[in-house]
C-alpha positions in Angstrom: -57.3 0.9 -30.3 -58.7 4.3 -29.5 -61.5 6.1 -31.0 -60.1 8.8 -34.0 -61.7 12.1 -34.1 -62.1 13.6 -37.3 -63.4 16.9 -38.1 -64.6 17.8 -41.5 -65.1 21.7 -42.4 -67.2 23.4 -45.0 -65.2 26.1 -46.1 -67.6 28.4 -47.6 -70.4 29.0 -44.6 -66.9 29.8 -42.1 -65.7 32.2 -44.7 -69.2 33.8 -44.4 -69.4 33.4 -40.6 -66.0 35.3 -40.6 -66.6 38.2 -42.8 -70.1 38.8 -41.2 -68.3 38.9 -37.7 -66.0 41.6 -38.9 -68.6 43.7 -40.6 -68.1 47.5 -39.6 -64.5 46.7 -38.1 -61.4 47.2 -39.9 -58.6 44.6 -40.2 -55.9 44.8 -42.9 -52.4 45.5 -44.0 -50.5 48.7 -44.4 -51.2 48.0 -48.3 -54.7 47.9 -47.8 -55.3 44.0 -47.9 -58.6 43.3 -45.7 -57.6 40.4 -43.5 -60.7 40.5 -41.2 -62.6 37.6 -42.7 -59.0 35.6 -42.9 -58.1 36.3 -39.5 -61.5 35.2 -38.0 -61.5 32.0 -40.3 -58.0 30.9 -38.9 -59.3 31.8 -35.3 -62.1 29.2 -35.9 -59.7 26.6 -37.1 -57.3 27.2 -34.4 -60.1 27.0 -31.7 -61.3 23.3 -33.0 -57.7 22.5 -33.1 -57.0 23.6 -29.7 -60.5 22.5 -27.9 -61.2 19.5 -29.7 -57.7 18.3 -30.4 -58.8 16.2 -33.5 -56.7 13.5 -35.2 -57.6 14.6 -38.6 -59.3 18.0 -40.1 -60.3 17.9 -43.7 -61.7 21.3 -45.4 -64.0 21.1 -48.5 -64.9 23.5 -50.7 -67.5 23.1 -53.3 -66.2 23.9 -56.7 -68.7 22.5 -59.1 -71.6 25.0 -58.2 -72.5 25.5 -61.9 -73.8 22.1 -62.0 -76.3 23.1 -59.6 -77.6 26.3 -61.5 -77.7 23.8 -64.8 -79.9 21.6 -62.5 -82.3 24.4 -61.4 -82.3 28.1 -62.4 -83.7 28.7 -59.0 -80.5 27.9 -56.9 -79.3 30.6 -55.2 -81.7 32.9 -57.3 -82.3 35.4 -54.3 -79.0 35.5 -52.9 -77.0 38.7 -53.0 -73.2 38.5 -54.6 -70.9 37.2 -52.6 -68.9 40.1 -50.8 -65.2 41.0 -52.3 -64.1 40.4 -48.7 -64.6 36.8 -49.1 -63.5 36.5 -52.7 -60.5 38.3 -51.4 -59.7 35.9 -48.7 -59.6 33.0 -50.8 -55.8 33.0 -51.6 -55.3 33.3 -47.8 -57.5 31.1 -46.2 -57.4 28.1 -48.7 -53.5 27.7 -48.3 
């Protein structure tokens, strides 16, 4: 039996990386929807699929960040608010 290759993707860092890769560049639809973050995010995934050819891919997204805040009020205390381009990309990137 051959070795299987599994890729586990942490979605949020990839979305942040995709967002900052497109800062200052305009990507969008004719109706004004920003597509830059989504485009680069999917390019990362396609690159993994074509170059690494994994047997399986799992995307993980932390849905319980509020629990961390309950444990420590300092959690992300100095971070800026999430850029709207990232939250706007959720419906498209997470399909």
